[in-house]
Every structure is written in structure tokens, then in C-alpha cells.
N, C-alpha and C positions, 0 to 999 in steps of 0.2 A: 378610424378609416382615413386613409390618405386621400388628399385632394390632388388629382392630377389635372394639370392644365395643358392642353395640347393645342398647338398651332398647326393647322393643316394647310400645306401649300400644294396646290394641285396644278400641274402643268399639263395641258391637253394639246397634243399635236396631231394633226391629220397626216398620216403617213403618205409621203409622195405627192403632196398637194401644194407645193411652193408657188406654182404659177397661177393657181386659181384664186379668185377674189371672193370665195364663198366664206361666210361667217359661221363658225361652229356655235351651236346653241346647246350648252350643257349646264346641268344643275347639280350641285353637290349639297348634301345635308349630312349631318352627323348627330349621333346621340352618344352620351357617355353613361356608363353604368358602373355602380359600385357594388361589389359582392362582399358581404360581411365575411371576414376571415380570409379574404383573397385580394388580389390586385384589382384595381379599377381597369376597365377596358372601354374601347371606343368602337362603334360601328359606323361605317360610312355608306352612304346611299348615293349612287350616281345615276343620273338619267340624261340621255342624249337624244335630242329630237332627230328622228330619221331623215327628214328632208334637209337637215343642215349638214349632212355628211355627203361625201362623194362616193358613189358606187363605181367600182372598177370591174371590167369584164375579166374573168379569170380563165384558166385553161379548159374548164368544163363548159364554156360558153354561157356561164351564169354570171350574176353580178353580186359583189359583196363590198361592203365598206369596212374600214378598220380605223381605230383611233388608238394612239399610244397613250397610256395612262401612267403617270408618275406621281406617287404620293410620298410625301416626306412628313413624318410625325416627329415633332420636336416638343421638348419640355424645357422651357427657357432656351438655352443655347445648345442643349445636348440632344443629339439625334437619337430618338427612342426606337424608331422602326422606319423601314423604307420598303416601298412596293413599286414595281414597274412591270407592266404587262400590256399586251395588245388585246384590245377589246374588239371583237369582230361582230358584225351584224349577221342576222340570218341570211342565208342564200336567197337571192331574188332571181326569178327566171325571166321577168319582163319588167322594164322600167316604165312602160306606158300605162 
């Protein structure tokens, strides 16, 4: 069984919030798994506190927050995988 060592670098950016002084509170954990006769793999778990993101009014007159997620998976200096996506909150009808 091969031992894979991964270094996870996570960069979290709030889309369009350069002028705001709000601090994003996000938590990342991971688990590695080894399957006999197959390659090892990794699962990532990301949690973001709702009050730490900024909700923006959209065209439907509802509110939604979004966070850009970038994950880089490396083994020593070699990039093994890369993921980038926009994580959106559920739609909120009232912020009060």
C-alpha cells in the first residue's frame, strides 16, 4: 500500500467584498483513506459560519452569499489535483 502525503492549501476569497472589514470564519478538515489494491484518496470537509459571510441582494430581491474556493493538492512538489468552485449559500428572503 502506497503512503500518500498531501499538503492542502486552501485559499478562501469572498467574491466582491474588497471594501468590507468582515472576517471570514471557515474550517477545513480532511481524512485520508487507503483501499487495498487501489490508490489512496482524500476527502475534504469545509464548513463556513453563515454570519461571517456577506449576503448580497440579487435580481429576485432575495439575498445570497458566495465564497470562492480553491484547493490545491500536492505530493511533495508535484500538483496531484486542483479544484476551484463558487460555494453559494441558500437563498435568504429576509436578513432581519
